C-alpha positions in Angstrom: -5.0 -12.4 -11.0 -2.7 -10.8 -8.5 -3.0 -7.4 -6.9 -0.2 -5.3 -5.4 -0.7 -2.4 -3.1 2.0 0.1 -2.1 1.6 2.6 0.7 4.3 5.3 0.9 4.0 7.0 4.2 6.0 9.7 5.9 8.4 7.2 7.5 7.7 3.7 5.9 6.8 2.0 2.7 4.4 -1.0 2.9 3.9 -3.5 0.1 1.3 -6.3 -0.1 0.5 -8.8 -2.9 -2.9 -10.6 -2.8 -4.7 -13.0 -5.0 -8.3 -12.8 -6.3 -9.6 -14.3 -3.1 -7.9 -11.5 -1.0 -5.4 -14.0 0.4 -2.1 -12.3 1.2 0.8 -13.8 -0.8 3.5 -11.4 0.3 3.6 -8.5 2.8 6.5 -6.4 4.0 7.2 -2.9 5.3 10.4 -0.9 5.7 11.5 2.4 7.0 12.5 4.6 4.1 14.7 7.1 5.8 13.7 9.6 3.1 15.1 7.3 0.4 11.7 6.3 -1.0 12.9 5.2 -4.4 15.5 2.7 -3.2 13.2 1.4 -0.5 10.4 0.7 -3.0 13.0 -1.0 -5.3 14.1 -3.2 -2.4 10.5 -4.2 -1.6 9.8 -5.0 -5.3 12.9 -7.2 -5.3 11.8 -8.9 -2.1 8.4 -9.6 -3.6 10.0 -10.9 -6.8 12.3 -13.2 -4.7 9.3 -14.5 -2.8 6.8 -14.9 -5.7 8.9 -15.1 -8.8 7.9 -13.2 -12.0 4.2 -12.3 -11.6 1.7 -10.1 -13.4 -0.3 -7.9 -11.0 -2.6 -4.9 -11.0 -0.8 -2.3 -9.0 -2.1 0.7 -7.0 -0.2 3.1 -4.8 -1.3 5.4 -1.9 0.1 7.4 0.9 1.5 10.9 1.5 4.6 10.1 -0.7 2.7 8.0 -3.2 1.5 10.6 -5.7 4.9 11.5 -7.0 6.1 7.9 -7.2 2.9 6.9 -9.0 3.7 9.5 -11.7 7.4 8.4 -11.9 6.4 4.7 -12.3 3.2 5.2 -14.2 1.2 3.4 -11.5 -2.4 4.2 -10.5 -2.9 6.3 -7.4 -5.7 6.2 -4.9 -6.0 8.8 -2.0 -5.3 7.1 1.3 -8.6 7.8 3.0 -10.4 6.2 0.1 -8.0 3.2 0.2 -8.6 2.9 4.0 -12.4 3.0 3.6 -12.3 0.4 0.8 -10.1 -2.0 2.8 -12.2 -1.6 6.0 -15.5 -2.1 4.1 -14.1 -5.2 2.4 -12.5 -6.9 5.4 -14.3 -5.4 8.4 -17.7 -4.3 7.1 -19.2 -4.1 10.7 -16.8 -1.2 11.5 -18.3 2.2 12.1 -15.3 4.3 13.0 -11.6 4.1 11.9 -8.8 6.0 13.6 -5.5 6.1 11.8 -2.4 7.4 13.4 0.3 8.1 10.8 3.8 9.6 11.0 2.7 13.1 10.1 -1.0 13.2 10.9 -4.1 11.4 12.4 -7.4 10.7 10.6 -10.8 9.7 11.9 -13.3 8.2 9.4 -16.9 7.7 10.3 -18.5 5.0 8.2 
């Protein structure tokens, strides 16, 4: 089983593909210059070129992710929830997360 995550932020799009052991198979980010659709398309093609045709469970997050999730019929998870889930999975000893984005900053006490 493969998992793909897409984060559409205010300035960049990040895409990662992982396997069931949470090993990263592909990871890339690009500035979108407000052209989110074409940037996501470019990242999808880069992942396909690197991994071939794969089946994956896909989720999207980020400030620009909700609209794109509706356009592509992809599940959406709010970015603070996505951050908390990732930190609890990979760095469970963490008690505070500070995220500095292009538009805002967030602090999460765990």
